[in-house]
N, CA, C and O of each residue as an XYZ file, in Angstrom:
324
protein
N      78.727     39.325     11.971
C      77.533     39.605     11.211
C      77.438     38.590     10.067
O      78.407     38.345      9.349
N      76.254     38.013      9.920
C      76.039     36.996      8.893
C      75.626     37.663      7.594
O      74.837     38.607      7.606
N      76.129     37.200      6.517
C      75.742     37.720      5.210
C      74.950     36.648      4.470
O      75.150     35.447      4.655
N      74.067     37.120      3.645
C      73.256     36.211      2.840
C      74.020     35.917      1.562
O      74.450     36.838      0.867
N      74.188     34.659      1.253
C      74.909     34.349      0.016
C      74.138     34.879     -1.194
O      72.910     34.968     -1.163
N      74.845     35.223     -2.233
C      74.232     35.837     -3.414
C      73.808     34.819     -4.448
O      73.764     35.130     -5.639
N      73.500     33.631     -4.027
C      73.028     32.664     -5.015
C      71.511     32.777     -5.176
O      70.815     33.239     -4.273
N      71.024     32.361     -6.304
C      69.597     32.455     -6.614
C      68.827     31.380     -5.878
O      69.292     30.255     -5.690
N      67.643     31.764     -5.473
C      66.715     30.786     -4.947
C      65.733     30.482     -6.065
O      64.955     31.357     -6.444
N      65.742     29.331     -6.578
C      64.873     28.967     -7.690
C      63.513     28.502     -7.182
O      63.079     27.380     -7.444
N      62.859     29.387     -6.455
C      61.555     29.056     -5.906
C      60.477     29.177     -6.969
O      59.515     28.409     -6.982
N      60.642     30.132     -7.845
C      59.657     30.336     -8.906
C      60.219     29.702    -10.174
O      61.302     30.047    -10.644
N      59.451     28.773    -10.702
C      59.912     28.113    -11.915
C      59.739     29.043    -13.097
O      58.699     29.687    -13.233
N      60.732     29.120    -13.943
C      60.608     29.921    -15.157
C      59.875     29.082    -16.198
O      59.995     27.856    -16.207
N      59.120     29.738    -17.072
C      58.360     28.979    -18.079
C      59.305     28.300    -19.066
O      60.432     28.743    -19.287
N      58.821     27.236    -19.638
C      59.619     26.515    -20.632
C      59.700     27.336    -21.914
O      58.975     28.315    -22.092
N      60.590     26.918    -22.792
C      60.747     27.623    -24.066
C      59.446     27.599    -24.858
O      59.080     28.590    -25.491
N      58.746     26.464    -24.823
C      57.473     26.361    -25.544
C      56.450     27.316    -24.948
O      55.716     27.969    -25.689
N      56.387     27.411    -23.618
C      55.449     28.327    -22.970
C      55.797     29.778    -23.281
O      54.907     30.604    -23.485
N      57.083     30.086    -23.319
C      57.496     31.446    -23.689
C      57.107     31.761    -25.128
O      56.653     32.867    -25.423
N      57.283     30.799    -26.018
C      56.910     31.002    -27.427
C      55.403     31.192    -27.552
O      54.946     32.058    -28.299
N      54.627     30.388    -26.826
C      53.165     30.522    -26.845
C      52.747     31.899    -26.335
O      51.885     32.554    -26.923
N      53.365     32.330    -25.238
C      53.037     33.640    -24.675
C      53.384     34.750    -25.674
O      52.635     35.715    -25.823
N      54.520     34.605    -26.353
C      54.919     35.610    -27.342
C      53.944     35.628    -28.523
O      53.592     36.701    -29.014
N      53.498     34.435    -28.989
C      52.534     34.389    -30.086
C      51.209     35.035    -29.681
O      50.601     35.754    -30.473
N      50.766     34.783    -28.463
C      49.525     35.400    -27.985
C      49.662     36.916    -27.909
O      48.746     37.654    -28.272
N      50.817     37.367    -27.434
C      51.050     38.813    -27.343
C      51.069     39.441    -28.738
O      50.483     40.502    -28.951
N      51.739     38.789    -29.680
C      51.787     39.298    -31.062
C      50.390     39.294    -31.673
O      50.022     40.241    -32.369
N      49.603     38.242    -31.425
C      48.243     38.164    -31.955
C      47.411     39.333    -31.420
O      46.658     39.963    -32.162
N      47.556     39.609    -30.134
C      46.817     40.714    -29.534
C      47.273     42.059    -30.109
O      46.455     42.948    -30.344
N      48.576     42.198    -30.331
C      49.084     43.453    -30.896
C      48.577     43.653    -32.317
O      48.199     44.763    -32.690
N      48.567     42.583    -33.118
C      48.078     42.676    -34.505
C      46.591     43.027    -34.504
O      46.144     43.859    -35.294
N      45.834     42.397    -33.623
C      44.402     42.686    -33.547
C      44.151     44.135    -33.144
O      43.271     44.794    -33.699
N      44.920     44.630    -32.184
C      44.779     46.020    -31.764
C      45.131     46.968    -32.908
O      44.449     47.969    -33.124
N      46.212     46.644    -33.650
C      46.605     47.469    -34.788
C      45.507     47.498    -35.842
O      45.185     48.557    -36.381
N      44.932     46.332    -36.137
C      43.876     46.278    -37.142
C      42.645     47.057    -36.691
O      42.009     47.729    -37.503
N      42.306     46.976    -35.413
C      41.175     47.747    -34.897
C      41.447     49.241    -35.009
O      40.577     50.005    -35.428
N      42.657     49.659    -34.634
C      43.000     51.081    -34.727
C      42.986     51.555    -36.179
O      42.522     52.658    -36.470
N      43.488     50.730    -37.083
C      43.501     51.096    -38.498
C      42.076     51.220    -39.038
O      41.791     52.118    -39.830
N      41.187     50.333    -38.618
C      39.791     50.402    -39.064
C      39.115     51.663    -38.534
O      38.373     52.324    -39.260
N      39.370     51.992    -37.282
C      38.790     53.206    -36.701
C      39.299     54.436    -37.437
O      38.522     55.334    -37.762
N      40.601     54.481    -37.701
C      41.186     55.615    -38.408
C      40.631     55.721    -39.824
O      40.299     56.811    -40.288
N      40.532     54.594    -40.498
C      40.003     54.576    -41.861
C      38.557     55.073    -41.886
O      38.185     55.875    -42.742
N      37.750     54.593    -40.948
C      36.361     55.049    -40.877
C      36.276     56.534    -40.589
O      35.407     57.221    -41.124
N      37.165     57.034    -39.753
C      37.187     58.467    -39.459
C      37.489     59.292    -40.699
O      36.828     60.297    -40.962
N      38.495     58.864    -41.464
C      38.838     59.580    -42.694
C      37.691     59.505    -43.702
O      37.376     60.496    -44.362
N      37.074     58.345    -43.820
C      35.961     58.180    -44.749
C      34.800     59.090    -44.362
O      34.197     59.731    -45.222
N      34.487     59.146    -43.070
C      33.403     60.004    -42.600
C      33.719     61.475    -42.856
O      32.852     62.236    -43.286
N      34.956     61.867    -42.592
C      35.352     63.258    -42.840
C      35.221     63.604    -44.321
O      34.758     64.690    -44.669
N      35.627     62.684    -45.190
C      35.533     62.928    -46.631
C      34.069     63.031    -47.056
O      33.710     63.915    -47.835
N      33.231     62.141    -46.553
C      31.809     62.183    -46.898
C      31.171     63.480    -46.391
O      30.360     64.088    -47.091
N      31.532     63.900    -45.186
C      30.991     65.146    -44.646
C      31.417     66.342    -45.499
O      30.633     67.265    -45.716
N      32.654     66.322    -45.979
C      33.129     67.409    -46.830
C      32.352     67.443    -48.142
O      31.948     68.511    -48.603
N      32.146     66.275    -48.737
C      31.408     66.208    -50.001
C      29.975     66.690    -49.797
O      29.455     67.468    -50.597
N      29.340     66.224    -48.718
C      27.964     66.626    -48.432
C      27.870     68.129    -48.192
O      26.961     68.791    -48.693
N      28.811     68.657    -47.428
C      28.819     70.098    -47.153
C      29.036     70.925    -48.407
O      28.386     71.951    -48.604
N      29.955     70.473    -49.254
C      30.220     71.192    -50.503
C      28.986     71.166    -51.415
O      28.655     72.165    -52.054
N      28.321     70.027    -51.465
C      27.114     69.933    -52.290
C      26.014     70.839    -51.749
O      25.296     71.472    -52.523
N      25.878     70.904    -50.433
C      24.856     71.770    -49.831
C      25.154     73.239    -50.126
O      24.251     74.011    -50.446
N      26.430     73.617    -50.015
C      26.800     75.007    -50.316
C      26.569     75.329    -51.791
O      26.111     76.424    -52.119
N      26.881     74.393    -52.680
C      26.671     74.616    -54.111
C      25.181     74.750    -54.415
O      24.781     75.604    -55.206
N      24.358     73.907    -53.788
C      22.911     73.989    -54.014
C      22.362     75.319    -53.493
O      21.512     75.944    -54.128
N      22.853     75.733    -52.344
C      22.397     77.021    -51.792
C      22.806     78.179    -52.699
O      22.017     79.093    -52.940
N      24.034     78.139    -53.200
C      24.497     79.194    -54.102
C      23.680     79.201    -55.394
O      23.320     80.265    -55.897
N      23.387     78.012    -55.930
C      22.586     77.925    -57.152
C      21.178     78.464    -56.910
O      20.633     79.176    -57.753
N      20.588     78.127    -55.765
C      19.253     78.640    -55.444
C      19.241     80.154    -55.340
O      18.321     80.806    -55.836
N      20.254     80.717    -54.699
C      20.354     82.168    -54.576
C      20.518     82.816    -55.944
O      19.909     83.847    -56.229
N      21.346     82.204    -56.791
C      21.576     82.744    -58.135
C      20.304     82.681    -58.970
O      20.002     83.622    -59.703
N      19.550     81.581    -58.871
C      18.307     81.443    -59.629
C      17.272     82.461    -59.144
O      16.575     83.075    -59.952
N      17.174     82.638    -57.830
C      16.234     83.620    -57.296
C      16.590     85.027    -57.753
O      15.705     85.831    -58.045
N      17.890     85.327    -57.817
C      18.311     86.650    -58.293
C      17.964     86.819    -59.776
O      17.539     87.894    -60.200
N      18.146     85.756    -60.558
C      17.825     85.833    -61.990
C      16.320     86.000    -62.187
O      15.900     86.778    -63.043
N      15.497     85.284    -61.412
C      14.037     85.422    -61.510
C      13.621     86.830    -61.134
O      12.775     87.432    -61.795
N      14.218     87.355    -60.070
C      13.871     88.719    -59.631
C      14.240     89.737    -60.707
O      13.494     90.684    -60.956
N      15.405     89.535    -61.346
C      15.823     90.447    -62.405
C      14.861     90.376    -63.594
O      14.534     91.410    -64.176
N      14.406     89.188    -63.960
C      13.429     89.054    -65.072
C      12.108     89.694    -64.714
O      11.496     90.363    -65.546
N      11.656     89.495    -63.475
C      10.398     90.100    -63.054
C      10.480     91.619    -63.023
O       9.517     92.316    -63.343
N      11.659     92.123    -62.629
C      11.837     93.585    -62.613
C      11.807     94.175    -64.028
O      11.387     95.318    -64.214
N      12.250     93.401    -65.022
C      12.227     93.935    -66.390
C      10.778     93.987    -66.923
O      10.458     94.837    -67.754
N       9.907     93.083    -66.448
C       8.510     93.093    -66.895
C       7.690     94.162    -66.172
O       6.681     94.636    -66.694
N       8.131     94.537    -64.967
C       7.346     95.494    -64.184
C       7.535     96.917    -64.600
O       6.928     97.816    -64.018
């Protein structure tokens, strides 16, 4: 029975050190860009949530003030009647 020797067949050329460095720089550039995009999305999400909270709180305060003013007007009108 014939066995296949365990030596490598160098049919596929490995990239040079410069090509490997270039590929690594491109990969790092893409990773940094993805991180910055994710950070911007997250930041915008937090900003929107904060703005929505402020807007909601202001709306609730205005509604409460309107209800309180209407109650005060009704109480004054009841004293005149």
